[in-house]
SEFIZA-3560 file (N, C-alpha, C; in Angstrom, 3 decimals):
REM SEFIZA-3560
<numar><xx>-82.592</xx><yy>-39.555</yy><zz>-7.892</zz><atom>N</atom></numar>
<numar><xx>-82.681</xx><yy>-40.973</yy><zz>-7.599</zz><atom>CA</atom></numar>
<numar><xx>-81.620</xx><yy>-41.359</yy><zz>-6.578</zz><atom>C</atom></numar>
<numar><xx>-81.998</xx><yy>-42.151</yy><zz>-5.648</zz><atom>N</atom></numar>
<numar><xx>-81.058</xx><yy>-42.571</yy><zz>-4.623</zz><atom>CA</atom></numar>
<numar><xx>-80.253</xx><yy>-43.768</yy><zz>-5.120</zz><atom>C</atom></numar>
<numar><xx>-78.986</xx><yy>-43.732</yy><zz>-4.815</zz><atom>N</atom></numar>
<numar><xx>-78.127</xx><yy>-44.867</yy><zz>-5.155</zz><atom>CA</atom></numar>
<numar><xx>-78.005</xx><yy>-45.758</yy><zz>-3.931</zz><atom>C</atom></numar>
<numar><xx>-77.335</xx><yy>-46.873</yy><zz>-4.101</zz><atom>N</atom></numar>
<numar><xx>-77.172</xx><yy>-47.798</yy><zz>-2.987</zz><atom>CA</atom></numar>
<numar><xx>-76.404</xx><yy>-47.174</yy><zz>-1.819</zz><atom>C</atom></numar>
<numar><xx>-75.520</xx><yy>-46.220</yy><zz>-2.109</zz><atom>N</atom></numar>
<numar><xx>-74.735</xx><yy>-45.596</yy><zz>-1.056</zz><atom>CA</atom></numar>
<numar><xx>-75.542</xx><yy>-44.546</yy><zz>-0.295</zz><atom>C</atom></numar>
<numar><xx>-76.739</xx><yy>-44.214</yy><zz>-0.775</zz><atom>N</atom></numar>
<numar><xx>-77.564</xx><yy>-43.249</yy><zz>-0.080</zz><atom>CA</atom></numar>
<numar><xx>-77.369</xx><yy>-41.823</yy><zz>-0.567</zz><atom>C</atom></numar>
<numar><xx>-76.511</xx><yy>-41.629</yy><zz>-1.544</zz><atom>N</atom></numar>
<numar><xx>-76.345</xx><yy>-40.290</yy><zz>-2.091</zz><atom>CA</atom></numar>
<numar><xx>-77.289</xx><yy>-40.120</yy><zz>-3.259</zz><atom>C</atom></numar>
<numar><xx>-77.683</xx><yy>-38.900</yy><zz>-3.502</zz><atom>N</atom></numar>
<numar><xx>-78.631</xx><yy>-38.641</yy><zz>-4.577</zz><atom>CA</atom></numar>
<numar><xx>-77.883</xx><yy>-38.126</yy><zz>-5.805</zz><atom>C</atom></numar>
<numar><xx>-78.100</xx><yy>-38.797</yy><zz>-6.933</zz><atom>N</atom></numar>
<numar><xx>-77.514</xx><yy>-38.324</yy><zz>-8.170</zz><atom>CA</atom></numar>
<numar><xx>-78.621</xx><yy>-37.681</yy><zz>-8.995</zz><atom>C</atom></numar>
<numar><xx>-78.328</xx><yy>-36.521</yy><zz>-9.535</zz><atom>N</atom></numar>
<numar><xx>-79.316</xx><yy>-35.776</yy><zz>-10.296</zz><atom>CA</atom></numar>
<numar><xx>-78.943</xx><yy>-35.873</yy><zz>-11.767</zz><atom>C</atom></numar>
<numar><xx>-79.879</xx><yy>-36.356</yy><zz>-12.548</zz><atom>N</atom></numar>
<numar><xx>-79.623</xx><yy>-36.490</yy><zz>-13.975</zz><atom>CA</atom></numar>
<numar><xx>-79.874</xx><yy>-35.144</yy><zz>-14.659</zz><atom>C</atom></numar>
<numar><xx>-79.315</xx><yy>-34.959</yy><zz>-15.832</zz><atom>N</atom></numar>
<numar><xx>-79.571</xx><yy>-33.717</yy><zz>-16.578</zz><atom>CA</atom></numar>
<numar><xx>-81.068</xx><yy>-33.500</yy><zz>-16.843</zz><atom>C</atom></numar>
<numar><xx>-81.799</xx><yy>-34.576</yy><zz>-17.047</zz><atom>N</atom></numar>
<numar><xx>-83.242</xx><yy>-34.455</yy><zz>-17.276</zz><atom>CA</atom></numar>
<numar><xx>-83.924</xx><yy>-33.917</yy><zz>-16.020</zz><atom>C</atom></numar>
<numar><xx>-83.518</xx><yy>-34.394</yy><zz>-14.837</zz><atom>N</atom></numar>
<numar><xx>-84.080</xx><yy>-33.903</yy><zz>-13.580</zz><atom>CA</atom></numar>
<numar><xx>-83.804</xx><yy>-32.410</yy><zz>-13.414</zz><atom>C</atom></numar>
<numar><xx>-82.607</xx><yy>-31.980</yy><zz>-13.769</zz><atom>N</atom></numar>
<numar><xx>-82.257</xx><yy>-30.562</yy><zz>-13.663</zz><atom>CA</atom></numar>
<numar><xx>-83.116</xx><yy>-29.720</yy><zz>-14.592</zz><atom>C</atom></numar>
<numar><xx>-83.318</xx><yy>-30.186</yy><zz>-15.811</zz><atom>N</atom></numar>
<numar><xx>-84.136</xx><yy>-29.453</yy><zz>-16.771</zz><atom>CA</atom></numar>
<numar><xx>-85.582</xx><yy>-29.405</yy><zz>-16.304</zz><atom>C</atom></numar>
<numar><xx>-86.086</xx><yy>-30.510</yy><zz>-15.810</zz><atom>N</atom></numar>
<numar><xx>-87.461</xx><yy>-30.539</yy><zz>-15.319</zz><atom>CA</atom></numar>
<numar><xx>-87.643</xx><yy>-29.571</yy><zz>-14.149</zz><atom>C</atom></numar>
<numar><xx>-86.682</xx><yy>-29.494</yy><zz>-13.273</zz><atom>N</atom></numar>
<numar><xx>-86.755</xx><yy>-28.561</yy><zz>-12.146</zz><atom>CA</atom></numar>
<numar><xx>-86.738</xx><yy>-27.115</yy><zz>-12.640</zz><atom>C</atom></numar>
<numar><xx>-85.924</xx><yy>-26.819</yy><zz>-13.634</zz><atom>N</atom></numar>
<numar><xx>-85.911</xx><yy>-25.479</yy><zz>-14.227</zz><atom>CA</atom></numar>
<numar><xx>-87.263</xx><yy>-25.143</yy><zz>-14.842</zz><atom>C</atom></numar>
<numar><xx>-87.857</xx><yy>-26.099</yy><zz>-15.524</zz><atom>N</atom></numar>
<numar><xx>-89.171</xx><yy>-25.895</yy><zz>-16.150</zz><atom>CA</atom></numar>
<numar><xx>-90.227</xx><yy>-25.658</yy><zz>-15.069</zz><atom>C</atom></numar>
<numar><xx>-90.183</xx><yy>-26.428</yy><zz>-13.997</zz><atom>N</atom></numar>
<numar><xx>-91.147</xx><yy>-26.241</yy><zz>-12.904</zz><atom>CA</atom></numar>
<numar><xx>-91.020</xx><yy>-24.848</yy><zz>-12.306</zz><atom>C</atom></numar>
<numar><xx>-89.781</xx><yy>-24.414</yy><zz>-12.046</zz><atom>N</atom></numar>
<numar><xx>-89.562</xx><yy>-23.081</yy><zz>-11.474</zz><atom>CA</atom></numar>
<numar><xx>-90.097</xx><yy>-21.985</yy><zz>-12.391</zz><atom>C</atom></numar>
<numar><xx>-89.821</xx><yy>-22.110</yy><zz>-13.682</zz><atom>N</atom></numar>
<numar><xx>-90.279</xx><yy>-21.112</yy><zz>-14.645</zz><atom>CA</atom></numar>
<numar><xx>-91.805</xx><yy>-21.113</yy><zz>-14.734</zz><atom>C</atom></numar>
<numar><xx>-92.411</xx><yy>-22.270</yy><zz>-14.722</zz><atom>N</atom></numar>
<numar><xx>-93.866</xx><yy>-22.358</yy><zz>-14.772</zz><atom>CA</atom></numar>
<numar><xx>-94.494</xx><yy>-21.698</yy><zz>-13.548</zz><atom>C</atom></numar>
<numar><xx>-93.955</xx><yy>-21.967</yy><zz>-12.390</zz><atom>N</atom></numar>
<numar><xx>-94.454</xx><yy>-21.349</yy><zz>-11.161</zz><atom>CA</atom></numar>
<numar><xx>-94.301</xx><yy>-19.842</yy><zz>-11.234</zz><atom>C</atom></numar>
<numar><xx>-93.163</xx><yy>-19.365</yy><zz>-11.730</zz><atom>N</atom></numar>
<numar><xx>-92.932</xx><yy>-17.927</yy><zz>-11.848</zz><atom>CA</atom></numar>
<numar><xx>-93.955</xx><yy>-17.295</yy><zz>-12.788</zz><atom>C</atom></numar>
<numar><xx>-94.212</xx><yy>-17.949</yy><zz>-13.918</zz><atom>N</atom></numar>
<numar><xx>-95.163</xx><yy>-17.396</yy><zz>-14.894</zz><atom>CA</atom></numar>
<numar><xx>-96.588</xx><yy>-17.411</yy><zz>-14.375</zz><atom>C</atom></numar>
<numar><xx>-96.983</xx><yy>-18.485</yy><zz>-13.689</zz><atom>N</atom></numar>
<numar><xx>-98.332</xx><yy>-18.551</yy><zz>-13.127</zz><atom>CA</atom></numar>
<numar><xx>-98.504</xx><yy>-17.471</yy><zz>-12.057</zz><atom>C</atom></numar>
<numar><xx>-97.513</xx><yy>-17.297</yy><zz>-11.222</zz><atom>N</atom></numar>
<numar><xx>-97.598</xx><yy>-16.261</yy><zz>-10.188</zz><atom>CA</atom></numar>
<numar><xx>-97.680</xx><yy>-14.869</yy><zz>-10.809</zz><atom>C</atom></numar>
<numar><xx>-96.910</xx><yy>-14.610</yy><zz>-11.855</zz><atom>N</atom></numar>
<numar><xx>-96.955</xx><yy>-13.309</yy><zz>-12.524</zz><atom>CA</atom></numar>
<numar><xx>-98.310</xx><yy>-13.090</yy><zz>-13.182</zz><atom>C</atom></numar>
<numar><xx>-98.864</xx><yy>-14.108</yy><zz>-13.810</zz><atom>N</atom></numar>
<numar><xx>-100.176</xx><yy>-13.986</yy><zz>-14.446</zz><atom>CA</atom></numar>
<numar><xx>-101.258</xx><yy>-13.728</yy><zz>-13.403</zz><atom>C</atom></numar>
<numar><xx>-101.171</xx><yy>-14.423</yy><zz>-12.274</zz><atom>N</atom></numar>
<numar><xx>-102.132</xx><yy>-14.211</yy><zz>-11.197</zz><atom>CA</atom></numar>
<numar><xx>-102.021</xx><yy>-12.793</yy><zz>-10.658</zz><atom>C</atom></numar>
<numar><xx>-100.813</xx><yy>-12.339</yy><zz>-10.464</zz><atom>N</atom></numar>
<numar><xx>-100.586</xx><yy>-10.978</yy><zz>-9.963</zz><atom>CA</atom></numar>
<numar><xx>-101.154</xx><yy>-9.952</yy><zz>-10.937</zz><atom>C</atom></numar>
<numar><xx>-100.924</xx><yy>-10.160</yy><zz>-12.235</zz><atom>N</atom></numar>
<numar><xx>-101.445</xx><yy>-9.237</yy><zz>-13.241</zz><atom>CA</atom></numar>
<numar><xx>-102.967</xx><yy>-9.267</yy><zz>-13.296</zz><atom>C</atom></numar>
<numar><xx>-103.552</xx><yy>-10.449</yy><zz>-13.216</zz><atom>N</atom></numar>
<numar><xx>-105.001</xx><yy>-10.591</yy><zz>-13.306</zz><atom>CA</atom></numar>
<numar><xx>-105.704</xx><yy>-10.011</yy><zz>-12.084</zz><atom>C</atom></numar>
<numar><xx>-105.029</xx><yy>-9.982</yy><zz>-10.962</zz><atom>N</atom></numar>
<numar><xx>-105.642</xx><yy>-9.514</yy><zz>-9.719</zz><atom>CA</atom></numar>
<numar><xx>-104.962</xx><yy>-8.265</yy><zz>-9.177</zz><atom>C</atom></numar>
<numar><xx>-104.388</xx><yy>-7.471</yy><zz>-10.062</zz><atom>N</atom></numar>
<numar><xx>-103.631</xx><yy>-6.293</yy><zz>-9.639</zz><atom>CA</atom></numar>
<numar><xx>-104.480</xx><yy>-5.351</yy><zz>-8.790</zz><atom>C</atom></numar>
<numar><xx>-105.764</xx><yy>-5.195</yy><zz>-9.134</zz><atom>N</atom></numar>
<numar><xx>-106.614</xx><yy>-4.287</yy><zz>-8.354</zz><atom>CA</atom></numar>
<numar><xx>-106.754</xx><yy>-4.758</yy><zz>-6.908</zz><atom>C</atom></numar>
<numar><xx>-106.804</xx><yy>-6.056</yy><zz>-6.691</zz><atom>N</atom></numar>
<numar><xx>-106.887</xx><yy>-6.591</yy><zz>-5.320</zz><atom>CA</atom></numar>
<numar><xx>-105.589</xx><yy>-6.326</yy><zz>-4.574</zz><atom>C</atom></numar>
<numar><xx>-104.455</xx><yy>-6.566</yy><zz>-5.237</zz><atom>N</atom></numar>
<numar><xx>-103.177</xx><yy>-6.300</yy><zz>-4.586</zz><atom>CA</atom></numar>
<numar><xx>-103.018</xx><yy>-4.827</yy><zz>-4.256</zz><atom>C</atom></numar>
<numar><xx>-103.464</xx><yy>-3.947</yy><zz>-5.161</zz><atom>N</atom></numar>
<numar><xx>-103.390</xx><yy>-2.506</yy><zz>-4.903</zz><atom>CA</atom></numar>
<numar><xx>-104.263</xx><yy>-2.122</yy><zz>-3.722</zz><atom>C</atom></numar>
<numar><xx>-105.479</xx><yy>-2.680</yy><zz>-3.642</zz><atom>N</atom></numar>
<numar><xx>-106.383</xx><yy>-2.380</yy><zz>-2.522</zz><atom>CA</atom></numar>
<numar><xx>-105.781</xx><yy>-2.854</yy><zz>-1.204</zz><atom>C</atom></numar>
<numar><xx>-105.148</xx><yy>-4.003</yy><zz>-1.207</zz><atom>N</atom></numar>
<numar><xx>-104.529</xx><yy>-4.505</yy><zz>0.026</zz><atom>CA</atom></numar>
<numar><xx>-103.362</xx><yy>-3.634</yy><zz>0.447</zz><atom>C</atom></numar>
<numar><xx>-102.612</xx><yy>-3.100</yy><zz>-0.499</zz><atom>N</atom></numar>
<numar><xx>-101.492</xx><yy>-2.211</yy><zz>-0.168</zz><atom>CA</atom></numar>
<numar><xx>-101.984</xx><yy>-0.934</yy><zz>0.491</zz><atom>C</atom></numar>
<numar><xx>-103.159</xx><yy>-0.454</yy><zz>0.047</zz><atom>N</atom></numar>
<numar><xx>-103.682</xx><yy>0.818</yy><zz>0.541</zz><atom>CA</atom></numar>
<numar><xx>-104.323</xx><yy>0.689</yy><zz>1.921</zz><atom>C</atom></numar>
<numar><xx>-104.532</xx><yy>-0.512</yy><zz>2.413</zz><atom>N</atom></numar>
<numar><xx>-105.148</xx><yy>-0.681</yy><zz>3.737</zz><atom>CA</atom></numar>
<numar><xx>-104.197</xx><yy>-0.337</yy><zz>4.822</zz><atom>C</atom></numar>
//
């Protein structure tokens, strides 16, 4: 959230939410990679 001085203060809730977003993205990417491993392997072999 921006303050009147123009600096951004980050609340502990914002930090936790950002950590959760990062972890969710990491897990979705890992699940996608696992589900499509044969495609990734085929692309590596090209």
